[in-house]
N, C-alpha and C positions, 0 to 999 in steps of 0.2 A: 504493500500500500505506500500511497506514495504521501511522503509527512511535510510538516510544514518546510522546512530545510529542505526539504530534496528539493520543493519550488522553488526557493529563493537561491541555490545554486543550480538551474533550470533557466529561471530567470539569470541571473548570473553570465552565463554558458549564451542568450541570445544576446546578451550588450557584448560581448566579445566579441561575436561572430557582425554582428549591426555594426560596430568599431571599425575593424579591418574594413569593410565593405564600405563603408563611407572617407573612411582613406585613404583608399585605395584610388575612391574615387578622385576623389581631390587632392590626396598629396600631402595630405597636412599633418603632422606625426603631435602636435598638441592636441588632438581631440583622443586620443590615449592618456593625455592625464584626466579627461572628461571621465573616460570609462571608468579610470584607476578608482574614481570618488563615489562615481555608480555602484561600482561593483562592491567598495568599499562597504560604503551604505550596506546594502542587502547586506553583506556579509556580517554587519554587527548586528543587522537584526536579526541573521538569523542565531546566532551564539547568544545573544539576550533571550534566547526562548527558552536557556535553562533544563534542555533535557537529553537522556544520552546521545540523539541526535546534533545533541548542538552543541555537545563533545567531542562531538566526529569534526564538525565544522572547524573547530575550535583550533582542535590539534591538523586538521590539516591546512589552514595558513599558518600558524608555526612553521610547519615541518616544508614549506611552499615557499616561504622565506628566505628559514634558512640551508632551502634548495638554492636558492637564483642566489642568495650572497656569497655562496662556494664558488658558485660555479661562473663568478666576476673573474677569476685573476684565470681557470682555465681560456676561458671566452678570448678572453687577453691575447692568449698566447695562439688563437687559431687564425685572430685578426688581426695583431700587428704584430707579431713572431715569424707565423707557418705563414700572413694571410689568405686563407682558404676562403676568408668572408670580408667585406668593407660596407661599415656602416654609411646610409648614401642622404643619413636628414639628422647627423648632432641635434641638439638639447643644448647641451651644458660642456661649456671647453674643457670643464676638468675631468671627465670620465673619462677615463682608462679608456674604455675600447666600444662597448653598448651603448646606448644612446640614455642619460635619466628614466626618463618615460617607457622604454624601452623592457630596463630592471624591474619596475614597479610591476610591467604585462608581464614577463615573466610566472610575478608571482601569484597575480590574480591567477594566468593559466594553467600553473602549476597543481591551485587549490584545490581546483574540478576533481580532474583524473584520482588523486592522495583521496581526495574524501567516496568519490565513485569505488571505489576497490575497501576503505573499511564500510560502505553502507551494504557494496555486498559481501562484503564478509562476515559484517554482523545479518544477513539473512542465513546465507546456506552456511555459513561454517566450513566453508573450504576455499583453500588460502589461495591454490591454485586455477580452483577453477575464474575469482576471484581476479586474478592477475590476469589472468585468458582475456579475460570482458575488459579490461581496462587498458590492459595493454593492445587491444581493436581499435579498441576508442580513440585511445592516443594515435592512434596510427593512422586514422581517418579523420579528423578534426588537426592534429598536424598540419599531415597534406595539404588539408583545405590552407588555413591561418596562413602553410609554408609560403602557398602558391600568393596568396596575396600579398604579404610583406614584402617578397621579390620581385614583386609585378612594379620596379621603378619605382619600391614604394620606401622600405626600410634597408633591404639591404641588397648588397650583388654577390653569389656564392657563385660564380660564371665562371673565374678563375681558375674553377673545379674542373679543369678542361679534357674532354672525351669522354668524363662518362654521363651516366642516363642519367635523365632529367623526367621528372612528371613538370610539364611546361616551361619555368624556370629555378623549378625545386630542383637540388638535388637526390636523386633518391635514394642517397646514404643517411638521411636524415631522418625522414620521417620512420625508416626499418631504426635505426639507432633509438629511436625515441620509445619506440615497439618492446624493443627488446631490455631496455631500460628499466618500461613498466611491468616488463615480464619477470621481473626479481621483485615486486612490490615485496609479499615474505621476508624477505628481507632486511627490508629500509621496514615497511610501517607495523611494525608488532605493537601490540599495547604494555610489552615490556619492558622497549624503549622507549626515552626522551625525543619527543617529536624535533627537537633541535638536533640532535644526532645521526635519529630517521634522515633529516630533511638535507642531513651533512653526508651523507650517504649516498644520500639518492642525487643528490648534485656533483659529486667525482662522478659517480657511474653514466651520469649526463656523458659528461667531459668525455669519459675514458672507450663509452661506448663511441661515442662521434667519431675519434679518429682511429679506434678500433675498426670499423665500419669504411667509413677514411681508404686506408689503405687497405684493407683489404678487400674494395671495390677497383681503388689505383689500379692495385698488383692485378689483379684480376683480368679486368678491362687491358691493362698495357697490353697482359700475356693474350689476348682472344685477338689482339691485334695484332701480334708482328704474327 
């Protein structure tokens, strides 16, 4: 049964998608800040319900913030050192890599699949089935948002030449995120503090992105030969 907290997360998901559609059409990064304000308000409302489900949401928010902060130095390596990605619309000059609005957006976006995993696991009690469903949802949603974000809007990963793309999105990106969330039982256990869970998730996001890039690069180069 869909409860009030579920509806809050569904509304936040719709807001995220609508924001990316608007930002892609008008090419403005500042609309992401509006998205962060709206979705943060929705999450705050859901957490204030003081129920078992709101505790899932509060843990999800903490884990998502922790994961996003943990990923920042890895993103710096990908963008500034490895030059695998270029951010097209910086908003705060002192940010080392990704725009601040995008870092905040990571926190919002990651909250949704983390909550989904915890909610499904509470219903079914089968961690790996819940992880499989969550990972599949991440695969689909990251492909959609990734295509919107890379369509001359937020970033450019086209320097990864010769690799398969879905539109303007390198295929290895959603696959890496799928594999990351397939390991959700390893991060998002109630026995672990959500900050620790988020740190593990953030590290694995970076590790999976790098490993999938290396695999695709070596495999496609070998196929070309």
